[in-house]
C-alpha positions, 0 to 999 in steps of 0.5 A: 358560772361553769357548770363545775361541781367540786366535791371533796375526795381522795385522787382515786375517788371516781363514781360507780354507779349508772347515771344521767348525764346533763346532756341527757345521755345514758351513760355506765361509769365502770369502776377502775381499781386504783392502779398508781405508778410507783415513786419509790425508785424516784429521788427528788432532791429538796433544793438543786443549784444550777448546772454550770460548767458540767456540774451542779453549783451553788449560785450567785442568787440568794433567790429560791422558789418552790415548784410545787406538785399540781395535783395536791399542791404540795412542794417538790423541791426548792429551785434558783432564781437565776439572776445576771451573774448566774447566767453570765456564768453559764453563758461564759462556761458554754462559750469557753467549750464552744471552740473544742466541742465544735472541733470535736469529730462529728462522729464522736459528737453523735456517741455522745447524743446516743449516749444520752438517748440511752440514759434517757431511756434507761431512766425513763420511768423515773423521768415519767414520774418526775414529769407527771409529779411536776407537771400534772399530766397523766403518767400514761401520756409521760410514759408513752409519749414525752419520755420515748419521743424525747429519746428518740430525738437524741436518737435521730439527730444523733445519726445527723451529726456526722452527716452534715454535709450530706444534709447540705449538699455543695455547702459548708456547714458550720455551727453558730456558737451558744444558743440560748433556749427557753422552753415551756411547762407543758412538754418540759423533757420533750421541748428540751430534746427538740432544742438541745438535740440539734443544737449539740448535732450541728456542733453549737453549745447550750444554756437552757432556761426551762419553766419556772413551773416544771424545771425538775426534769431539766435538772434530771437531765442535768444527771444524765449529762453528767453520767454521759460524760458530756464535755463540761460547758457543752450544756448548761441549765439554769432555772428562773422566772421570766426575768432569768430567760430574757437575761438568757436571750439578750446575753451578747454572747448568745448567737442563736435564741430558740424559744417555746412559749407564748405568742406575747413572750415571742413577740418581746422577745424579737423586739428585744434582740432585733438588729442584735444579729442573733438567730432566732426561731419561735414556736408560739401560740395556735388555735387550730381547726380540727376539721370534719367532713360528712363522709369522715368515719365518725367513730375514728373521728371522735378519738381524734378530737379527743386526742386533739384537745383533751391530751395533756389536759389541753396544755398543747400549742397546736392543740384542736381546740376548734371543732368545724363540723359539717352541718349534716353530721353534727347532731349525730358526731356531737352525741357521740363526742359527749357519750366519749366525754362521759367516759373520761377518766379525771383524777390521780395524774399517777394512776395509769387509768387517768385520762384528765390530769391536773392543770399545771398551775393555779394562774393557768386554772383561772385564765381556763376559768376566766375564758370559759366564763366568758363564753357563757356570758356571749352566749356559747351553750357549755357540756360538761360531763358529770364529774368529780374533782379532788378537794386538793389541786388545780383540776378543770373538767372536760367542756365542750361549747356549742352555739359557737360564733367566730366572734367569741373569744373561745373562738379566738383565744387560746384557752391552753386547757380542756376546753372545745369550741364547736362551729360548724360549715356546709361547704369545704370553702367556707371549712378552709375560710373559718379555719384560716380565720384566726391569727395563728396558723400552727396545725389543722386537723382534716377528717374525710374519706377523700384523699383529693379533698384532703390535699385540696384542703392542705394546699389552702390551710395556713398552718404548719402542719396538717394531721389527715384523718389523725392528729397529734402526731410527732415523729422526730424526722418530721419538721414542727412549726408555724405561720403568722402569730404562731411563729417562725423556724421549724424544729424536727427533721433536717429542717431542725438543723438549719437554725443552728448552722451557717451554710458557707 
């Protein structure tokens, strides 16, 4: 069993005295007064319909399911499990709106995107709370990362809406039509922005299906679309499980499919639409290597490692879940890393002091637990800091495995949780071989004091993004995407417009 002691406490309960951790490192646990974010300004409806044709409508489907707060297991709202009729209505509304939206002057399209960006900023506190309550991530991450980046993406692509002919000189860019978009539960609003903003800037209309466990920020976004007076049918949002998503991507009037999620589902989508002529971009799983050389600044690297794997409870497709450390510095680095893990605060996601929030769902928690068990059974050594887990909700402590072989499941499979596998290397060539020894190719990190080594490594890494002396840095102007089983196509930057345009 994983060394995880579950004790009854309220969400803000934190031990406050000095202790000795399992690893033998002295640690001081400082007391933090509870600092919960207010939820008084947030109004979550008990039941939601579907956003079709510019308004909330009653669905054809009679099936509904609850969306819950993973930190408390309490029901937040009920949403629709949209059926084939509902999806068809949404696609037809988008198709009807396409001609007028595509003919609208690009500067006017830009105004709508600017307006949406501004409304996201104005409602940022509300959106941050909704994102945290529905998904379990710490409020400081929703507030400081997810919402600002979402607004920034709409702002960025608003700037491109009337400059497409400058972006692609000597070509005539034209929109494709209706884009069917399916997004994951780890960054609900940010993934929505990554998908919708470039599609609208290019002149397309959208049918979006949010993840079944995190639909609420998409419902708030529907309100923002109405507030921005976006023309009816330009954006349509249908909720539901995997079946609803498959109905969206397979609809004959959908011309472009964009999916972010698991590799298995991405492969099934690719098979389903093969030969249909639909454009497709996939952003799938990852098993990123975070590589630390002996000349790296260790304290800075430790912060990058923590940000790379424990940010958003490890629910990040590009998480640095494999740490490759040069042998000569493995011992001091691990000592510093374990000490840093002992300072991470797990608890109420709405508390501004919280570093580790709740796991998104029971199913995801069971997957993490199963892979951690496999690591122990295969012979890896597990370290977990002393951690009091709340009695209710879905929780898993920050975890670290040493003595990991490349053949172990924890080194090969995407865990999608706060679990780090540590391996060592001796030479740069060995680091490249181990880093590339994965079916995935989404991201990687390199920590070294030598600029020439950074460039040498980046040339040889089969990863869509390589961060140097940092990790998990995103910007709307920078393209993001993967190789191999991490998918294809790019989102962000000018590259993010290409999948939504036909260039003549």
